[in-house]
C-alpha positions in Angstrom: 88.1 96.2 229.4 86.0 95.9 226.5 88.5 94.3 224.3 89.2 91.9 226.6 85.4 91.1 226.8 84.9 91.0 223.1 87.3 88.6 222.8 86.4 86.0 224.9 83.1 86.3 223.7 84.6 85.2 219.9 86.5 82.2 222.0 83.8 80.7 223.7 81.7 80.8 220.2 84.9 78.9 218.4 85.5 76.7 221.1 83.0 74.0 219.8 85.1 74.2 216.4 88.6 73.8 217.8 89.8 70.6 216.6 90.6 68.0 219.4 92.5 65.6 216.8 94.8 65.7 213.8 91.5 64.4 211.7 89.3 67.1 212.5 88.4 69.2 209.7 88.5 65.8 207.7 86.0 64.0 209.3 83.7 67.7 209.6 84.4 68.0 205.8 83.5 64.4 204.9 80.3 64.4 207.1 79.5 67.9 204.8 80.1 66.1 201.4 77.9 63.1 202.0 75.3 65.4 203.6 74.9 67.3 200.4 75.1 64.0 198.5 72.4 62.1 199.7 70.3 65.9 199.2 71.3 65.5 195.9 70.4 62.5 195.2 67.2 62.7 196.5 66.3 65.9 194.4 67.0 64.1 191.6 64.4 61.5 191.6 61.7 63.7 192.0 60.0 65.1 189.1 59.7 68.5 188.0 58.4 70.3 184.8 60.6 73.0 183.4 61.1 74.7 180.2 64.2 74.1 178.0 65.6 73.9 174.6 65.9 70.7 172.9 68.1 70.1 169.8 66.5 69.3 166.1 68.0 68.4 163.1 66.5 68.5 159.4 67.1 65.3 157.1 66.8 65.7 153.5 68.8 64.7 150.0 71.7 67.2 150.2 72.0 66.5 146.5 68.7 67.6 145.4 68.2 70.7 147.9 69.6 73.2 149.8 69.0 75.8 152.7 69.7 79.2 151.6 69.4 80.4 155.0 71.1 78.7 158.4 68.9 76.0 159.3 67.0 76.2 163.3 69.5 73.9 165.3 67.0 74.2 168.5 63.7 75.0 169.9 61.7 75.7 172.9 59.3 73.1 175.1 58.0 72.1 178.3 59.1 69.0 179.7 58.0 66.9 183.0 60.5 64.3 184.0 62.8 63.0 186.8 65.8 65.2 187.8 68.4 63.0 186.5 66.7 62.8 183.0 66.4 66.9 183.4 70.1 67.2 184.3 71.3 64.7 181.2 69.3 66.6 178.7 70.5 69.9 179.9 74.1 69.0 180.0 73.6 67.5 176.5 74.4 63.6 177.6 73.5 61.3 174.9 70.6 63.4 173.6 69.2 62.2 170.5 68.0 65.6 168.5 64.5 65.4 167.1 64.8 64.6 163.2 62.8 66.9 160.9 62.6 65.3 156.9 62.7 67.4 154.5 61.6 65.0 151.2 60.8 67.3 148.5 61.2 70.9 147.8 58.9 72.2 150.5 56.3 74.5 149.1 55.6 76.2 152.4 59.1 77.7 154.3 57.5 77.1 158.1 56.6 74.2 160.5 54.1 75.0 163.0 55.4 74.0 166.8 52.7 71.7 167.2 54.0 69.7 163.7 57.3 68.9 165.6 55.1 67.2 168.2 55.6 63.6 166.7 59.1 63.9 166.1 60.0 65.6 169.6 58.2 62.9 171.5 59.8 60.4 169.7 63.0 61.5 170.9 62.7 62.7 174.5 63.8 59.3 175.9 62.6 59.5 179.8 61.0 62.6 179.6 57.4 63.9 178.9 56.4 66.7 176.7 54.1 68.8 178.1 53.8 71.6 174.7 56.1 73.1 172.4 57.1 76.4 173.2 58.7 77.8 170.0 55.6 78.9 167.6 57.0 78.5 164.4 60.3 77.0 162.9 61.3 78.8 159.7 63.5 77.3 157.3 64.4 77.9 153.5 65.4 75.4 151.1 66.3 75.8 147.0 66.5 73.2 144.5 70.4 72.6 144.1 71.1 72.6 139.8 73.5 72.5 137.7 73.9 75.0 134.8 77.1 75.0 132.4 77.2 78.7 130.8 80.0 79.8 128.1 83.1 82.0 128.5 83.5 85.2 126.6 85.7 88.1 127.0 84.0 91.5 128.3 83.4 93.2 125.1 83.7 96.7 126.9 87.1 96.4 128.2 90.4 97.6 126.6 92.6 95.3 126.4 95.9 96.5 124.6 97.5 99.6 125.0 97.8 102.6 122.9 99.7 101.8 119.4 98.6 97.7 119.7 96.0 96.1 118.4 94.3 92.6 119.4 94.3 90.2 115.9 92.6 87.0 115.2 90.3 85.3 117.4 90.2 85.1 121.3 90.7 81.7 122.8 89.4 80.6 126.4 90.4 77.3 127.7 88.2 76.3 129.2 85.6 77.6 127.0 82.6 77.0 129.5 82.3 76.8 133.4 79.5 75.2 135.3 78.1 76.1 138.5 76.3 74.4 141.2 74.1 75.8 143.4 70.3 76.8 144.6 68.6 77.6 141.3 67.7 80.9 142.3 71.3 81.9 142.5 72.4 80.1 139.7 70.1 80.8 137.4 70.7 84.8 138.4 74.2 84.2 136.9 74.8 85.4 133.4 74.8 83.6 129.7 77.6 83.8 128.5 79.9 84.4 131.5 81.9 87.6 131.0 85.5 87.7 131.9 87.8 90.9 132.5 91.2 90.8 132.1 93.0 91.7 134.8 96.2 93.5 132.9 94.1 95.9 130.6 97.3 97.4 129.0 99.1 94.2 127.0 101.9 95.3 124.7 102.4 91.7 123.4 100.7 88.5 122.7 100.4 86.7 126.1 98.1 83.7 127.7 96.6 85.5 131.0 94.7 83.6 133.7 91.3 85.0 135.0 90.2 84.4 138.1 86.1 82.9 137.4 84.3 85.6 139.9 81.0 85.5 140.1 80.2 87.6 143.1 79.1 87.3 146.9 77.7 83.9 146.4 78.9 80.9 149.6 76.4 78.6 148.3 77.8 78.3 144.5 80.5 76.5 143.1 81.9 76.1 140.2 84.3 73.7 138.4 87.3 75.9 137.7 88.7 78.7 139.5 90.2 80.2 136.7 90.2 80.5 132.8 93.6 80.7 130.4 92.7 83.7 127.7 95.2 83.2 125.0 95.8 87.0 123.2 97.5 87.6 120.0 98.8 91.5 119.9 100.9 93.2 117.3 102.5 96.5 117.1 100.9 99.2 115.4 102.3 102.3 113.2 101.1 105.6 112.9 101.4 107.3 109.4 99.0 110.5 107.9 99.0 111.9 104.5 97.4 114.4 102.5 94.3 113.9 100.7 92.5 115.8 98.0 88.7 115.7 98.2 86.2 115.2 95.2 83.2 118.0 95.8 80.4 116.3 94.5 76.6 117.8 93.9 77.8 121.7 92.7 75.1 123.5 91.1 76.2 123.4 87.3 78.3 126.6 86.1 79.5 127.5 89.6 82.9 126.6 91.1 84.1 126.1 94.5 86.9 127.3 96.6 87.7 125.2 99.4 89.5 126.1 102.6 92.0 124.4 103.5 92.1 122.6 100.0 93.5 119.6 101.2 92.3 117.1 104.0 95.0 115.4 106.2 93.8 111.6 106.6 95.5 109.9 110.2 95.6 106.0 110.2 97.2 103.3 112.0 98.3 99.8 110.6 99.4 96.8 111.8 103.7 97.0 111.4 104.2 94.0 109.3 101.6 94.9 106.7 103.2 98.2 106.1 105.3 97.1 102.8 101.8 95.7 101.7 100.0 98.5 102.2 98.2 100.6 98.7 98.2 104.3 100.3 96.6 105.6 97.2 93.5 104.0 97.9 92.2 106.5 100.2 89.1 108.4 98.8 87.3 111.4 100.4 84.3 113.5 99.1 82.6 116.7 100.0 79.0 116.6 99.4 77.6 119.7 98.6 74.3 118.8 99.0 74.8 118.9 102.5 76.1 122.0 102.4 75.8 124.3 105.8 74.9 128.0 105.3 75.7 128.8 109.1 78.9 128.4 108.5 79.4 127.7 105.0 81.2 124.4 105.8 80.8 120.7 104.5 81.6 117.8 106.6 84.3 115.6 104.6 83.3 111.6 104.1 85.5 109.1 103.8 84.0 106.7 100.8 87.0 104.1 100.2 90.0 102.9 102.5 92.8 100.5 102.1 92.6 97.1 103.9 93.6 96.6 107.1 93.9 100.6 108.2 92.2 101.2 111.7 91.4 104.3 113.7 91.2 106.8 111.0 90.9 110.4 111.3 90.0 113.0 108.8 91.2 116.3 109.6 90.2 119.0 109.8 86.4 117.8 110.5 84.8 121.0 108.6 85.9 122.4 105.2 84.8 126.2 104.0 83.2 126.5 101.0 82.8 128.9 98.6 80.9 129.1 95.2 82.3 131.3 92.8 
């Protein structure tokens, strides 16, 4: 039968591999390992030329210089050497990086591959450097500087809630911050350095911790992480009173009729100074020399006010005037 014939042929081919003792396959495996080892040792003793990468290391004074971009860590080279040496280099066993010395702030931000040859030859123990494949190595160093700037509150921010006032000077401790980092980034920081309070609706005096936030500058460090801002907040009272405006520069012999005849002055004052306020010290004028003939009105002007009042509003903003 065809099946039996095929089976007999397969058995005939496998007969030489049929183990004759229990140690047969162990002996076969040992022979294979020994042959492979001799072949590998023989291959590693030969010389080869190949292209590979090799580590480099920049050596510089990190107290005076700082790289503003990640430095390259390796270059591509073509070398010739024994297989053993090439294997050790490829596995990075006892590989000494080629050192590139940066002694002062470089005038150029690159080195040609040919300029790296002395450093590479000095580091390539047992290998012959044929040529440097990498054309150019780029880097960017900046001078490391220290700069101290004063701390101030952002003047445009709203600090207190409505009907509250900021009284007296604001103190900041510490009153300055020192930045350390690349000169290009440190010099771009504002002076004074402005702080923004996280809570801008204060209703009472407080000590507020404000973080020193100088943006996304990972190469810049500050000697403090936050400052404490002391603010004195007091309540405000709101009052209003009627006020008779004085009409000035009216033509001689003429009388003026005002509509409305009274002004309303609305103002705020500190709650603890209400008893001392001279409310009769308000004075407003209507200057007829500034008469607007288009709508027959004058704009009231406050020319006198008692000390301590704030947020003053005169109503109405225009007064109708007719002469008789």
